[in-house]
N, C-alpha and C positions, 0 to 999 in steps of 0.2 A: 504494500500500500504506500502511496505517495501522498503526503498531506501538503496542501498549499494554503497559505494564509491569504485571505482576501479582506478587503475593507468590510468590516462588520461580521467577520466570521472566518471559517475555514472549510475546505473541501478535501475529502479523501478520494483518490482515484484508484481504480483497479488497473493492473497491467492489462493490455489488450488481450493477451493470451488467457486471462482469467475471467473474461467477460462471459456471462451465461449465454448459451446458444440462443435462447429466446430473445435476448436483447440484440445479439449480433445479427440475427436473421432480419430484424427490422432495418438495420443499417444496410445490409446487403440488398434487400428488396428496394430500398430507396436509391441505392447507388445505381442499380440497373435502370430505374426510371430516370435517373439523372443523366444517363448517356445522351438523351435527346437534347440536353442543354449544353453539351460540350461545344458545339459550334456557336450556339447562341451566346455562350459566356465570353467568346472572343469579340463579340459585337459591342460597339460603343453604346452604352445605355441610351444615349441621346438619339440613336438610330432605331431603337426598339419601339414597337407600338405598345400601347398601354397594356394590352392583354399579354404580350410576351414578357414584359417587365414584371407584371403582377404574378404571372405563372412561375417565372424564374425566382422571384423573391419568396413566394410561398414554398417552392421546392427547397431552396437553400435554408429557410427557417426550419422546415420539417427535418431536413437532413442534419443540421447542426443540433437540433433538439435530440434527435435519435442517437447521435454519436455521444453527446454529453450524458444522456441517461444510461447508455451502455457503459461508459467509463467511470461515472461518479458512483461510488459505493456508499458514501455518507457525507453529511455536511452539518454544520452547526446552526443552520438557519431553522426557523420554526416550522416551515413547510416541509412535508415529506418529500423524499426524492422520487418525484413523479413528474409527468409533463406539466400538470398544473402548478406543482411546487416550483419547477424550473422557471415557469413563466411569471411566478410571483416574486422571484428574486429581484433585488435591485439590478438595474441594467448594467452597472459597473461589474457586479459579481458575475452576471450572465456572460458578459463580454470576456472576462478573464477565464472562465470555464471553457468557452469556445476556443479561445486562443491557446489554452493548454492542450485541448483535445485534438485540434486540427492536424498537427503533425503525426498523430497516432493512428489516423484513419486507415492507412495502408496495412497496418498490423492487425486490424480488425477483420480484414477481408479473408474469406476462406481460400485455401490453396486448392485449385482445381487441376493442378499439374499431375502428370503421370508419376506414379510411385515406382521408383527404380529398384525397390526391394524385390529380389527374385521370388520371395514367398508370397508376393502380391502381384500375380501376373495380370498384365493389362494389354489388350490388343491395341496396337497403334495403327 
């Protein structure tokens, strides 16, 4: 566990490898939905129409929330560690949590590669 002090409290994080599968699957599901935003993310927001901008903003918010809830194991704030609790945090605390979690996203993703162990034969 890794504890981070924030203004008004603290947060404890799980290592990505210790995230319960139930929470990791939500991140994985959202990441596949996010693939459609990969080209849109390279677009200047001033060139996006209102629907594209709103859709991308909604996706990024949901993805950040999902990653944060997967990695946060406990905090000192009054609200429980749930989506509603996350949204009730002060914005400075929320921003620090997202900042901490963002570089860990790739470690949350499942490995769909071929197992090279000869005891686990896989047709290629």
